[in-house]
N, C-alpha and C positions, 0 to 999 in steps of 0.2 A: 722617728725612732728612738731620739734620745728618750731615756729613763725605761724604756722597756727591758725586760729581763731578756736574757740570752735564750734563744729558740733553736730547736734543731727539727730537720725533717730526717726520718728514718724509712728507706724503701726497702723492701723485701722483695729478691728476686728468689722464685720458687719458695717451698714450704720453710727452709732454713736461712734463706739468704738474707742479706741486709746492705741498703747503701743508704749512709748518711750523709745530710746536708746540716749543716751548722752555721752561724752567723760569719764565722771568719772561716771557716773550712769546709769543703764538702768530700766525704771519704765515700768510696764506692766499694762494696764488697758483695759479690755473687759465690755464696756457699755451694758445695757438692750436693747433689741429690741424684740418686741413681734410680734408673727406672730401666725393668727388663723387657724389650718388646719381642715376643717369642712368635715365630711363624708358625703359625696352625697348620698341620697336615695329617692329624689323626681322625679317624684311628688308621694304622698301617695295613690292619685287615682289610677295611673298605676298599683301600687301594688294590690291594692284592686280590679282591675278589674280580677286578675288572681284566685279570690276567688269564690267559688260556690255562684250563687245567689239562695235564697229561691224563690221555684215555688210554684203555687196552688196546693195543696193538700200535700205538704210537713210537714203540721201541724198535720196529722193524726198520731194516736197512734195503734199501732199493738193490735189485737185481739180485737177492740172493736170500734163503730161507734159513743161513746158518750163522748169520751175525746180526745181533741186536745193539743198538746204542741209543741213550737218549742222555738229555742234562734238563735239569730242573731245580728248583727251591723247593723247601718244605713250609707248608702254613696250615695251621688248623684254622681253617674258614668257618666251620660251622660251630666251634666250641665242644666238640665232642670229644676232645683228648687225643684224637688221631690226626697227624698231619697230612693234607692233600700235597699232591706234587704239581707245582705252578711253574708257569713259563715267565716269572719275573719276580722282582723285588723292591721293595719300596722301604728306602731306610733313612735316619738322620745321616749327615754327611761325615759326621765323626765315627760313626759305628761301622759296624761289618755285617755281612750276612756269608751264608756258607753254598756255595754251588757245587752240585752232586752230578758225577758224570757215571753213568752205569754201562759197563761194556760186557757183552756176553757171547762166546763161541759156543754154538750149540753140538749136536751131534755128528757132525761130518767134517773131516777135514782140518785145516788151521788158517789162522790169517798170520799174513807175513808183512813185513814193511809198513808195519799200522805207525799211525802217527795221529795226534791230536792236537790242532790247532785252535787257540783262542784267538780270537779277535775281537779286540775291546775299541769302544769308542768312549765311554766315560767311566772306566774303571780299570783296575789292577787285579788280578789274581795273583794271592800270596799263596806258596803251597811249602810244603814241609814232606814232601813224598819221596820215600827211598827205594834204591833198586831192588825188585823181586823177581818172581818168576814171569812176571807181567812187565813192568817199567824197567826201563832200558838202563837207566843211569838215575841218579840221586837229584831232585829237583826241588832244591831250598831257596827259594826267591821271594822277593816281595813283587814281581813282576813277570809271572810265568807265561809265556806265549806259546810253548810249544813242548809237548810230552810223548817222545820216541817210545814205543813199545818192543818188546822182543816177540819172535814168533809165538803165537798163543795156540796152544793145542785145544780140540773139542773138548767139552766138558769144563772149561773154564768161565768163571763170572769175575770180574773185578769192579769195586765200587770205589771210584775215584774221586776226591773232594779238594776243594782250596777255598780260602778267604778272599771274599770279595771287596775291596776297598774304594773309594771315589779317588779318581786320577784326577791331574792338574787342569781345571778349566779354562785356565786364561780370562780372557774376556768373552766366551762363549757363552751364553746364555742357553743354547741349545744343549749343554753338556748335562743341565739335571736330569734331562730324560731321553735315551737312546736305547736303540736296539742293537745288543751284542750277539754273538755268535760262538759256538764251538764248532769244529769240522773235522769227523772221522775219515781217514784215507787210508788204503792199503790195498791188501789183493788176499782173497779167498783162495786157498787151493783144496779141491775138494779129496775125498780118499780116491778117486779115481783119476786124478790128475788135472781136472777143470778147473781154469783158472779163472776168477771172476774179480775185475776191480770195485773196489769199495769206495765209498764216498756219501756222506751222511752230512748236512748242515743243521744244527738246532739253533734257532733264534730265541733270544729271551730279551725282556725288558729290565732295564736298569734305572730306576728313578730316585734321585736323590732331593732329600730337602735339609733345612738348618734353621738356625734361629739368629738374631741380630740382638744386640745387648745396646743401648742408647747410654750415656751418661753426660752430666753436666759439671762442667770442671769450676774449681774456683776462679775467680775474679777480684784484683784489688787495685783501687787508684785512689788518689788524692788530687783534689782542685780548690784554690781559693776561692772565695764567694765571687771577688771581681771578676775572676774567669767565666763564671756562669751566669751573671748578670748582665745584661745589655748595657749601653752607655745611658739611656734614659730610665733605667730603672724600670722597664716596662715586661719585661720577660726572664725567667731563670731556665737555663738549658741545663739538662743533665747527659752526659755522655758516659756509655758504659759499653760493654761486650759481654757475649755469652759464646762459651764455648762448648760444642759438645763432641763426644768421640763415639764411635762404635766399635768394641773393644774383643767381639769374639772373633771376627774375621773369618767367618764359615763360607758366606755367600757375596755374591757379586751385586754391590749396592746400587739401586735405581734410584734411590731419592734418601736425601737428609731433610727433616722436618722439624721447625721449631715453631710452637703453638705458645700464645700467652695473651694478657691483658693488661693493657695500661689503663690505670684507676682513674675514675673522677674524683678528685679530693675536695672536701668542702665545698662544693657545687660546683667546683673549677675543672674544665676539661683541658687538657693537651691542648696548645694552640697548635702544634706540630708534632707530629712523629714521622722521622726519617731513619731509614736504613743505610748504612754509607758504604756496606758490603757490595761487590759486585758478583755479577753472575748468578743472581738469584730471583725467584719471583716473590715479591713482597705484596702482600693483601692487607689493608688496615681498615676497620670498621670506625669511622669516628662516633657513630652513635654508641657503639657496646665498648669500644677500645679494644676489642679483640684482633688480634693480629696472626697470620700464618706467614711463616717463611719457609721457601722450598728452594731448594738445590738439588737439580733433577739429571741424570744421565741421560745421553744419546744414544740410542740404539737404533743399528740399521735394520733394513728388510732382511736379512740372513740371520739377526738375532746376535750380530756383534757389538759389543759395546764400544763406540768410537769416542766417546767423552764420558770419561768415569768421574763417578762422585767419591771424593776422600772419604776416610774414615773419621777425619779430624776437621771440624768446620767451626770457624768463627763468625760470629754474625755483630756488627756493630750498631748500635742505638744510637740517636740523636733524638731528646724528647723536651720539648719547651712547655713551659706552663707560665701563665702571665704572674707577674710579680704579686699581685693581689692574694695570691695564694698563701705567700710567705706572710704578708702582712695580716691576714686572717686568724692566724694562730692565737689562739687564747691561752694555751698552756705552752710549755717547754717543750713538748715534744709531740710529732704527729707521724702516725706510722703509715706509710703507703704499702700495700699489698699488691705484689705484682706476679702473680702465679704464671710459671712458664712450665712446658713439658716439651720432651725432645724425643722423637723416634725415626728409626730408618726402614727403609722399604728395600726388600732384595729383589734382584730381578730373577726371574724362574720362569721357565714354560709352563709349569702348571702350579708351581708353589709360591703363590705371593699374594699379600693382601692383608689378612686379618692378623691381628697383633693384641696381646694382652700384656699386663704387668705381673711379675713374677719373681722369682729368685735370680740375682746376678750370677751368670755364669760364665768361667773365664775362657780366654782364647785357649785354645791347644798349642802344646808345646811346639816349636818348629824340629825338622827332621835333626836327630840327635847324632852327630858323626864323633868316632874315634880319632883323637889326633894323633894319640902314638901308643904303640905298645911294646914293652922292652923288658927282657929277662933281667931282673938283679938276682943278689944274693938269697934273698929270702923269697922270691916268687916272680910272679908276672905282673909289672906295674902297668895299668890300663889309665890313660889320660883324657880328657874331653874338655871342652870349653862349654863352663856353667852357662845356663841361660836365665835370664832376667824373669824374675815373679815366677820361677820353677819352684816347687815345693821339696822335689827329691828327684832321683835317679833309680832307676833297676838295672843291674848287672847280669849280662848273660855269656855265658861261652859254650862252645862245642868243640868237637873235634872234628877233623875232615869227614865228611860223609855223613856226619850226625846232626842232629836237630839242638837248637839252642836249649839250655837249661840256666834256670835263673840261679845265681849264686849268691847275690846280695842286694839288699834293699837299702838305699840311703836315705834318710830323712832330713836331708841337709841341701837345699837349693843352689848353695855356694859352693859346694863340693866339687873336686876336678880331676880326682885320681882316686883309684882304689887298687891295693897291692891283693892279686889274687895268691893266698899262701897255699894251698890246697893243689895248685896244679904241679902235676907230675914231672919229675924231672925227665927229659928226653920225649918229651910228649909235644906236638905241635898244637896248639888252639886257636880259633878265632873267638872275637868278641865283640858285644854289641853292647850299647847303653842305650836305654830308653827314659825321657824325661817324664815327668807328671806332675800335674797339679789338681789339688784338691778341690772337690765340686761339691756342690749341695746333694748330689745324686750319687756321688761317686769319684773315682778319678779318672782325668782324662789324661792319654798317652800319646807322646810323640811318635813318629816312624823314625827308624834308625836304618842306619846303614854300618854295614860289617867292617869288621877291620880286617887287615892282612894278617897272615898265619904268624905265628911266633911261637917258638920252641924254648921250652925251661932249660937251662943250661945245668 
């Protein structure tokens, strides 16, 4: 080696990453490369065509000719501009749909003690229903499970609707696809005094799908040449790690996968490629240099995840080349390209499998809570705990029995309070805050939790 010029080896992990080895120091650097792995469940219309369509006469209620009730979603199945009524919905897990419930008391008598019960398995029904001649009280809620009715005279028709959101699935993969229902109960009293008990159950499918985003994080490390060369100068060993993250946090993860290629350089193949990480399946092809690393969840026969896959995974490599590779260098630098890609698969009863690269989509913010509301001299002060990686907040206000109205948009994710100067003195208000993040296709919003009532002094 005496008299030779100083040489170095540059090793690239992914398209932008660099790992360098020089005669005195080996520096390892893995740069970031983001990929989007999006779960394909399109088109939603094709899924909707599997659901039962509402037919004429389906609105009839057993044992009476004077009460009608049905529940449905709307979809334009044939593209003619007119929506069909279907008993099911398929939506991205971050989006919503509208459930319609149609109640009709016909030409005889009245319906008394009426009640609509919403029985949910994988959804919540958000409503902003106010009291009227049919509805017994206000139902302003993110999770309405029951709607009480007043006595309803004949000749009355009422369309009731609410917004369907995904509920918390926990580790239950069955929750992606479930049958939910609404039940009408009550009593019909005919004009001649005849009483008939009313009960009708309407089932409907709710199917959710989502997306996963895989990113590869930075890694930097430095080693002396003596630490990577064995005692007899027969081998050079590089140690490095690759960390992947799933950042969308939409779905229950089924597996984390890292794929790549350890290259042959100047005709020298690695003499050894090891993965020192635990709880993984490592496959390496000595001929091609291709490797696949898989960390997989365990799911029992009931569809419950018993061993989860973390959204944060680090894979540690130990790669050995013959020392002759170093001695074969004729120039100052040799680049070794080690392409890698990461992706995650999500668990789901019906939606799992195909992925494609695309835009990076951020995780939806967590439920935003109001930490305090207090009347001050100039108005009512609302405070909340800001969320990381949040782009801003929407502030809502309502009076008792009313519905929330947007009063302020704040385009600063670090904000933690707002003074409502337009609140009227002597009036009690409720407040809610929604966090949002900017997306390639629009904003994604958090759910909210209402504040307690506060009166401006």
